[in-house]
ZAFI-752215 format. One record per residue (C-alpha): residue number from 0; chain; x, y, z. Coordinates in steps of 0.5 Angstrom, whole numbers, plus 500, padded with zeros to 3 digits. Layout:
N
NODE  num  cadena    x    y    z
NODE  NUM       A    X    Y    Z
...
END
This chain:
381
NODE  num  cadena    x    y    z
NODE    0       A  162  079  063
NODE    1       A  164  072  060
NODE    2       A  167  071  053
NODE    3       A  162  071  048
NODE    4       A  164  064  045
NODE    5       A  163  059  051
NODE    6       A  160  053  050
NODE    7       A  153  053  053
NODE    8       A  154  048  058
NODE    9       A  160  052  061
NODE   10       A  157  058  060
NODE   11       A  151  055  064
NODE   12       A  155  052  070
NODE   13       A  159  059  071
NODE   14       A  152  063  072
NODE   15       A  150  058  077
NODE   16       A  150  061  084
NODE   17       A  157  060  088
NODE   18       A  158  058  095
NODE   19       A  163  064  098
NODE   20       A  167  060  103
NODE   21       A  171  065  106
NODE   22       A  168  073  107
NODE   23       A  167  078  112
NODE   24       A  162  083  113
NODE   25       A  162  090  109
NODE   26       A  160  096  112
NODE   27       A  153  099  114
NODE   28       A  155  106  114
NODE   29       A  157  112  109
NODE   30       A  164  113  107
NODE   31       A  168  119  106
NODE   32       A  173  118  100
NODE   33       A  179  117  104
NODE   34       A  175  112  108
NODE   35       A  173  108  102
NODE   36       A  180  108  099
NODE   37       A  183  105  105
NODE   38       A  178  099  104
NODE   39       A  180  098  097
NODE   40       A  187  096  099
NODE   41       A  191  092  103
NODE   42       A  195  097  105
NODE   43       A  193  101  112
NODE   44       A  196  108  109
NODE   45       A  193  113  104
NODE   46       A  196  113  097
NODE   47       A  202  118  097
NODE   48       A  200  126  096
NODE   49       A  197  127  089
NODE   50       A  195  120  088
NODE   51       A  189  115  089
NODE   52       A  188  108  091
NODE   53       A  183  108  085
NODE   54       A  190  107  081
NODE   55       A  190  100  082
NODE   56       A  188  094  079
NODE   57       A  182  094  084
NODE   58       A  180  101  083
NODE   59       A  180  100  075
NODE   60       A  175  094  076
NODE   61       A  171  098  081
NODE   62       A  170  103  076
NODE   63       A  169  098  070
NODE   64       A  164  093  073
NODE   65       A  161  096  079
NODE   66       A  159  103  076
NODE   67       A  154  099  072
NODE   68       A  151  096  078
NODE   69       A  150  103  081
NODE   70       A  147  105  074
NODE   71       A  153  109  072
NODE   72       A  157  108  065
NODE   73       A  163  103  065
NODE   74       A  169  107  067
NODE   75       A  166  113  071
NODE   76       A  171  117  074
NODE   77       A  172  116  082
NODE   78       A  168  122  084
NODE   79       A  162  121  080
NODE   80       A  162  113  083
NODE   81       A  163  116  090
NODE   82       A  157  121  089
NODE   83       A  153  116  086
NODE   84       A  154  111  092
NODE   85       A  153  116  097
NODE   86       A  146  118  093
NODE   87       A  144  111  094
NODE   88       A  146  110  101
NODE   89       A  150  104  104
NODE   90       A  144  100  105
NODE   91       A  142  100  097
NODE   92       A  149  099  095
NODE   93       A  150  093  099
NODE   94       A  144  090  097
NODE   95       A  145  091  089
NODE   96       A  153  089  090
NODE   97       A  152  083  094
NODE   98       A  146  080  090
NODE   99       A  150  082  083
NODE  100       A  155  077  086
NODE  101       A  150  071  085
NODE  102       A  152  068  092
NODE  103       A  148  062  095
NODE  104       A  151  062  101
NODE  105       A  156  066  105
NODE  106       A  161  063  110
NODE  107       A  163  069  114
NODE  108       A  169  070  118
NODE  109       A  166  073  124
NODE  110       A  173  075  128
NODE  111       A  173  082  125
NODE  112       A  166  083  128
NODE  113       A  165  091  129
NODE  114       A  159  095  130
NODE  115       A  160  098  123
NODE  116       A  160  091  119
NODE  117       A  154  087  117
NODE  118       A  153  081  121
NODE  119       A  153  074  118
NODE  120       A  146  074  118
NODE  121       A  145  081  115
NODE  122       A  150  079  109
NODE  123       A  145  073  108
NODE  124       A  139  078  108
NODE  125       A  143  083  104
NODE  126       A  145  078  099
NODE  127       A  139  074  098
NODE  128       A  143  068  101
NODE  129       A  144  063  106
NODE  130       A  149  065  111
NODE  131       A  154  061  116
NODE  132       A  159  063  121
NODE  133       A  167  061  121
NODE  134       A  170  062  128
NODE  135       A  176  066  128
NODE  136       A  180  062  134
NODE  137       A  185  068  135
NODE  138       A  179  072  137
NODE  139       A  176  067  142
NODE  140       A  183  067  145
NODE  141       A  183  074  146
NODE  142       A  176  074  149
NODE  143       A  178  068  154
NODE  144       A  185  072  156
NODE  145       A  181  078  158
NODE  146       A  177  074  163
NODE  147       A  181  068  166
NODE  148       A  184  069  173
NODE  149       A  190  064  172
NODE  150       A  193  059  167
NODE  151       A  189  053  169
NODE  152       A  183  057  168
NODE  153       A  185  060  161
NODE  154       A  187  053  158
NODE  155       A  180  050  161
NODE  156       A  176  056  158
NODE  157       A  179  056  152
NODE  158       A  177  049  150
NODE  159       A  170  050  153
NODE  160       A  169  057  149
NODE  161       A  172  054  142
NODE  162       A  167  048  143
NODE  163       A  161  052  144
NODE  164       A  163  057  139
NODE  165       A  164  051  134
NODE  166       A  157  048  136
NODE  167       A  154  054  132
NODE  168       A  159  054  126
NODE  169       A  161  051  120
NODE  170       A  169  052  120
NODE  171       A  174  055  124
NODE  172       A  180  060  122
NODE  173       A  187  062  124
NODE  174       A  191  068  122
NODE  175       A  197  064  126
NODE  176       A  201  066  119
NODE  177       A  200  074  121
NODE  178       A  202  073  129
NODE  179       A  208  068  128
NODE  180       A  209  066  121
NODE  181       A  207  059  118
NODE  182       A  214  056  119
NODE  183       A  212  055  127
NODE  184       A  214  049  130
NODE  185       A  208  044  128
NODE  186       A  209  040  135
NODE  187       A  204  040  141
NODE  188       A  207  045  146
NODE  189       A  208  041  153
NODE  190       A  203  043  159
NODE  191       A  208  046  163
NODE  192       A  211  051  157
NODE  193       A  203  053  156
NODE  194       A  202  054  163
NODE  195       A  208  059  164
NODE  196       A  207  062  157
NODE  197       A  199  063  160
NODE  198       A  202  066  166
NODE  199       A  206  071  162
NODE  200       A  200  073  157
NODE  201       A  195  074  163
NODE  202       A  199  079  166
NODE  203       A  197  084  160
NODE  204       A  191  080  157
NODE  205       A  189  086  152
NODE  206       A  195  085  148
NODE  207       A  195  082  141
NODE  208       A  197  074  142
NODE  209       A  204  073  139
NODE  210       A  207  068  143
NODE  211       A  209  062  139
NODE  212       A  207  057  145
NODE  213       A  200  060  146
NODE  214       A  199  060  139
NODE  215       A  201  053  138
NODE  216       A  197  051  144
NODE  217       A  191  055  141
NODE  218       A  192  052  134
NODE  219       A  192  044  137
NODE  220       A  186  046  141
NODE  221       A  182  048  135
NODE  222       A  184  042  132
NODE  223       A  182  037  137
NODE  224       A  175  041  137
NODE  225       A  175  041  129
NODE  226       A  176  033  129
NODE  227       A  171  032  134
NODE  228       A  166  036  130
NODE  229       A  168  034  123
NODE  230       A  170  042  122
NODE  231       A  175  044  117
NODE  232       A  180  049  119
NODE  233       A  182  055  115
NODE  234       A  189  058  114
NODE  235       A  190  065  112
NODE  236       A  196  064  107
NODE  237       A  200  069  102
NODE  238       A  199  076  102
NODE  239       A  195  081  106
NODE  240       A  195  087  111
NODE  241       A  201  090  112
NODE  242       A  203  087  119
NODE  243       A  204  080  115
NODE  244       A  211  078  113
NODE  245       A  210  075  106
NODE  246       A  216  071  106
NODE  247       A  213  067  112
NODE  248       A  206  066  109
NODE  249       A  208  061  104
NODE  250       A  204  055  106
NODE  251       A  209  050  104
NODE  252       A  213  053  111
NODE  253       A  207  049  114
NODE  254       A  208  042  111
NODE  255       A  210  039  118
NODE  256       A  204  041  121
NODE  257       A  200  039  115
NODE  258       A  203  032  115
NODE  259       A  202  032  123
NODE  260       A  194  033  122
NODE  261       A  193  028  116
NODE  262       A  192  022  121
NODE  263       A  186  026  124
NODE  264       A  183  027  117
NODE  265       A  182  035  119
NODE  266       A  181  039  113
NODE  267       A  186  044  112
NODE  268       A  184  050  107
NODE  269       A  189  054  105
NODE  270       A  186  061  103
NODE  271       A  188  066  098
NODE  272       A  195  063  097
NODE  273       A  198  069  092
NODE  274       A  204  069  090
NODE  275       A  205  062  093
NODE  276       A  199  059  090
NODE  277       A  203  054  086
NODE  278       A  206  051  093
NODE  279       A  199  051  095
NODE  280       A  197  047  089
NODE  281       A  202  042  090
NODE  282       A  200  041  098
NODE  283       A  193  040  095
NODE  284       A  195  035  090
NODE  285       A  200  031  095
NODE  286       A  195  031  102
NODE  287       A  188  028  102
NODE  288       A  186  033  107
NODE  289       A  188  040  104
NODE  290       A  184  044  100
NODE  291       A  186  051  096
NODE  292       A  183  058  094
NODE  293       A  186  064  091
NODE  294       A  180  068  093
NODE  295       A  183  075  095
NODE  296       A  188  075  089
NODE  297       A  182  075  084
NODE  298       A  180  081  087
NODE  299       A  186  085  087
NODE  300       A  189  082  081
NODE  301       A  183  084  077
NODE  302       A  184  084  070
NODE  303       A  190  080  071
NODE  304       A  187  074  075
NODE  305       A  186  069  069
NODE  306       A  194  068  070
NODE  307       A  193  066  077
NODE  308       A  187  062  076
NODE  309       A  191  058  070
NODE  310       A  197  057  075
NODE  311       A  193  054  080
NODE  312       A  189  049  075
NODE  313       A  196  047  073
NODE  314       A  197  042  079
NODE  315       A  191  043  084
NODE  316       A  186  037  084
NODE  317       A  179  040  081
NODE  318       A  176  037  087
NODE  319       A  181  041  092
NODE  320       A  179  048  090
NODE  321       A  174  053  092
NODE  322       A  171  060  091
NODE  323       A  172  065  096
NODE  324       A  171  073  095
NODE  325       A  174  075  102
NODE  326       A  170  081  101
NODE  327       A  171  086  107
NODE  328       A  169  093  108
NODE  329       A  166  095  102
NODE  330       A  161  090  098
NODE  331       A  165  092  091
NODE  332       A  170  087  094
NODE  333       A  164  081  094
NODE  334       A  162  083  087
NODE  335       A  169  083  084
NODE  336       A  171  077  087
NODE  337       A  165  073  084
NODE  338       A  166  076  077
NODE  339       A  173  075  076
NODE  340       A  173  068  079
NODE  341       A  168  067  074
NODE  342       A  172  071  068
NODE  343       A  178  068  070
NODE  344       A  176  060  070
NODE  345       A  172  061  064
NODE  346       A  178  064  060
NODE  347       A  183  058  063
NODE  348       A  178  053  061
NODE  349       A  176  055  054
NODE  350       A  183  055  053
NODE  351       A  183  048  055
NODE  352       A  177  046  051
NODE  353       A  180  050  044
NODE  354       A  186  046  045
NODE  355       A  182  039  045
NODE  356       A  185  038  052
NODE  357       A  178  038  055
NODE  358       A  171  037  053
NODE  359       A  166  042  055
NODE  360       A  162  037  059
NODE  361       A  168  036  063
NODE  362       A  169  044  064
NODE  363       A  162  045  066
NODE  364       A  163  039  071
NODE  365       A  169  042  074
NODE  366       A  166  049  075
NODE  367       A  160  046  079
NODE  368       A  165  043  084
NODE  369       A  170  049  085
NODE  370       A  164  054  085
NODE  371       A  160  050  090
NODE  372       A  160  043  091
NODE  373       A  167  042  094
NODE  374       A  165  047  099
NODE  375       A  158  044  101
NODE  376       A  162  037  102
NODE  377       A  167  040  106
NODE  378       A  163  044  110
NODE  379       A  157  040  110
NODE  380       A  152  045  108
END
């Protein structure tokens, strides 16, 4: 899995258990081929007729690296792979692949909770790891909006429910980048504007929240909760599902908000970031409360992941980087997220050692920071 000629200290550090600081539940049910293929792409559409989502970097990686975990030869054909998956059953597949990731703690975004997905506790049990919750603030808002009667109740209940959920969590997360882009007005909205927007919201509360005023109010309410409880706040940035406008997901667009938060000291964690990981690295280098990962990119760029990791390491301070798999839907994404993180980091650091820029001891120390120590410090694990 790792290059053969790594220094022993670096190899040992890369083999150490990881803290997966951002992931989701994987499915407990059996999947058809069509269902499985939709779980290995960020698209919400099937591959065009006569083609397959296995013909992607991630699809090739599943056949190469996940097949042996299921007792198949590397590069097994998709039909053979899926037949073996069905033969073992979802429970055994999940156990094998989650354990193979070598994760000691899962921090699970529970905003996508559905009956078919493993809970945070189940992710931990299947993976032989600890598990904690990351609260998605937009899901809390949805729950509050569906029961609030008037705008003032909505505002009070939102603050109360966020505080209650945060008391059981190790962090908060927002997907405001999906809802209105990261180029939002960084200021707190006025109380009057929030009341007016809340009245409009409560007239049709089952709709997905996309009002910029209420999203900013939600975000600043979450900031207040995070500040009181000493919790970090995660932001989805960079590429993702098809309902995201990529040009508005550049984390550099939220620089004004990052500046506004600096006096409070609330840690801002920029998730995924690709293809804006260089901008994210800059922000992490400039602002003391900003952290970064390239989680989703490791899995989806697969064999190309060393280039992404190398570019992140160009500028981002090593004490500001973290590992995440962003696994979701199928446990293959957890195993591959960890595998390509380790491979990409190994190749990037080996090139520095070979050039005489780094010592093996320094490389091993950085691996320890990025793989687990930074997350333990920031999330207070």
